[in-house]
N, C-alpha and C positions, 0 to 999 in steps of 0.2 A: 334612458332617460337625461333632461336635459342637466348640466351638471349647478348650474342653479336651484333646481330642489334640491340639492344633496346639500347646497350652504342653506340653502332656507331651513330643511330640516334640524341640519346643525343647530343652526340659531334659535329656535323655536321647538326643543323635543316637547315642554308640556302641553305646547297648544297645537303637536301634531298628536298628541295620544288623544288628548280631549275630543277631536275630529274621530279618530279613529274609533272611539270609546261611542259618541255619538251611532256611526251608521252604524255598529255591532248590537248597539239599546235599542235604537229609534229607526231604523233604516229599512227601507231606504231613502236616501238623500239625494238632493241635488245640488249643484253648487252654490244657488239660490238661497237654498237652508242654512249656510256656515258666513253668510256671506258677513263679508267684515269692514268692506267699503264704505268709508263717510263722504269722498266728493266723487266729482265725475268720475265717470270709465274714461280710459286713453284710448289705446290702436285694441286691438282685435285681443294681442296675447297680455292684456294688460291683466294679471289676475290680479286678485285679493286676496290676501293670507289664504281662507277658508279653502279658495279654490286648488293654492300650490301646496293643500295639505292634502288637499285629495287627491291630486296629480301624484304626488309623492306617495302614498298609501298606496293608488293604483300599480304605479311602477314597479313597487315593490312585493309586491301579492299580497297587501296586508288586507286591503279589499279588492274587489273586483265590481265589473260595469256592464251596465246594459244601456239600448237606447230606450229612452221614455218614447212609451208609441205614436203620441201626436206630431214630433220635431224631431231634431238631432241631439237634443240633452242626454248630455250623459246620466242614467241614475244610480247611485254608488251602492253595492251591498256588500255587508258579510259575505266571505266564499258560501259559508254553509248554507246561505240563504238561498243559493240557485245553482251549486254545484250538486251534484249526485254522492253519496255517500261513500260511494268505491272508488271515485277519485279523488275525493278528499284523503281516504287510507290509502290510496297506492306510494308506491315508492317515489319519491323527486328525483327526476332524472338528473344526472349531473348535467353541465354546461356543453358537453362536447354533446353527449345523448342527443340534448333537445336539439340542439342545433344541425346534428343530422338528420332528425326527426323531419326537421322545418325544410329543408334542404330537399328531402325526398317528396314533401308533399307539396313540394314548388316545382319540382323537376313532375310528378304527375299531374298536373292543374296544367303546365305549360307546353308539357308533347315533347317541344325539345326548344333548349335554351339556353344563352350565351352565359359564363359565373358571372354576370353582372346582373341579368335577369335573374337570374336564380337569389342572387341575396337580395336583391330587389324586390322581390315579393312580399318577403316577411319583413322588409326594413332592417337585413341585417348586417352587422357591419363587417368593414374589409377582415379583418380576424375568421371569419367562418370560412376563407378560402383556406384554410390550411384544413378544418372539417373538411370541404370539397375534396381538396384531396386526398383523403385518407376513405373515403365515400369509393372513390375513382381505383385507389389501392385496393380495398376488397371485396370488387366486382358488380358493388351497386349502382352505381353509373357511369353508363361507356360512353368516352370522346369521342364525336364523332364531327366532322366537316359540313357547313353547308354554303351551298354555291353562292358566291358575294357576301358573305360573310368575313367581315376581317378575323372577328376569335373565337376560335375553338366553341363548340357546342355543346351539352349535353343531354342525355335520354338514358330513363329507366329502360333497359336489356330488356329486350323483347316486345318494348312501345307496340304497340301496331297502330300504322297510317289511316285514318279511312278511306274508300275512294272516295267516296262523296263528301260534302257539308252543306246542308239547307238547311241553314240558320237565317231567319228573320228576325229581325230586333233592334230598338232603339234602345241604345248600351247609356247608361248612366254615366255621368262623370267621374261617381265613387266605383263605378266596376272594374273588378281586375285586371279587366281587358285593356284597359285606358290608365292604369298607375305609370307603370312606366314606359313614358312617353318614346325614348330612344330604341325601344321594342316595336313599336307599333310604327314607326318609319321605317323601320328596317326592316320590316313585315312588307308594308303595305303602302310605304312613300307616303305617309298620313300623318301630316303636322297637325294635331291639335291641342287648342287651348280653350279652358268653358271659358274665359274674358269676362267671367264678373268682376275681378278683381282687378280688370281693365278701362283705364277710363273710354267714355261714349266714343271720343271722336275717334279714338285711336284702335275700335272694333272694329275687326274683320267678319265679322258673322252674325255676333248678336249677343246677345246678356249671358244667356243658359241655352249654350249648344249642345245638342245632342251625337252624336256618330248615330248614321244606320247602315247595320251589317246585314249583308242579305249574299246567300250561299257559304262563299270562303273568303268573301271582303267587305271593306270599308267601303261603301259605294256612296255616302250621301254624310248630309249633315244639316240638323235644322234646329232654330232658335226658337222655344218651346215657352210658352205663359200659361198660365190657369187662371181664367177671369171664372173664379167663384161666384162672385155675387150675378154676372151675365149668362154662366150656365156655359162657357162655350171656353176650350181649348186654344189660345190663339198658336197662330203659326209664322210671325213674323218674317220669317224668312227659310228658303230652303234651297239646299247649294249641291248640285252631284259633284263627283269627280271625277277625272280623266276619264276617259275610254269605256265607257258606262252605256246601256242599252237604255237612253231616259226613258218611254213609254214603259218599261216593265221596270224599273225603279221607282217612277211615280206608282205605278198603280199598287206594287206591292208596299208601299210607304203610306198609300195611303188608307189603307186595309189596315196597315199597324195604326196608325194615329187615332184611325175611329176607336179602333181597340182600347188606346190608351185611354180617348175621353170615355169611354165607358168604364172604364175601374175607378179613372178620376172619378167620377159619378156626375160628369158635364155629357150636356146634353146634344153641341155640337159643334165639330171641326168648321176655325175663321183662321183661312189663309192669306198672307199680304203678300207685297208685290214685291219682296228683295229674294234675288237667287233664280237660276235658270230653273227650277225645277216649279217657283208659284205657280203659275201659268197651270200646267195640266195638275196640279193638285188640288190648285181652286175648285176648278170643274169635277175633280171626282170628289170631293168630298162635300159638295152639295146635297 
């Protein structure tokens, strides 16, 4: 939790309690339902008191949240409105138990990972390194060495490595595969930035760029935009990674783009001129 939220809650306990009561009695709520701002909004993180109270209650477990179906807004709920009764009646784990479970879940999801990878997966603080050491001591995590990696890695004992990986997917910028940027650079030498927050003149690949995974590699990236009024998935740019089969990548990527357009309810895919895959993609997406 941000220290500023704790300071805010201590300065306005009555208001925080009132917001909590509203969530329990009138919820679910979004931040706009408890809006207290009277002037214009500032930066992205310029929260008014209503949003700050909701986030404080969320981080302290007094309320919980789900994503609203039609956008990224958080909907705040009383826990008993969304969590199963068996969960609410269960024993509350200690901090060490919770951190241990999160580290083991991270290890299961990542397969093999450094300490920093494991901590990053659930955004745990460095204090969790002590818990990691205890898991190794107990035999629940196994330290291993990976060729080319500077740091020790960890895996679940007996974890199996598949003979082949046959993935084919466009990866959201919010997917766990790309959360930890140092990890994807270490694994695939893939430097990735979404570039939404980069001034247009400084963008390298585009505004909303998605990596494309094929087999066990990240082989390309595409800049995408849905033009819902025209019913078209726009692809302003498509760029390959080094040492890939351009023809094969373009063919598989074209199929994936058509599939994306279909589940977005769009009628066609229109490819622009940017990037070394654009010409082949344009022909394949006609």
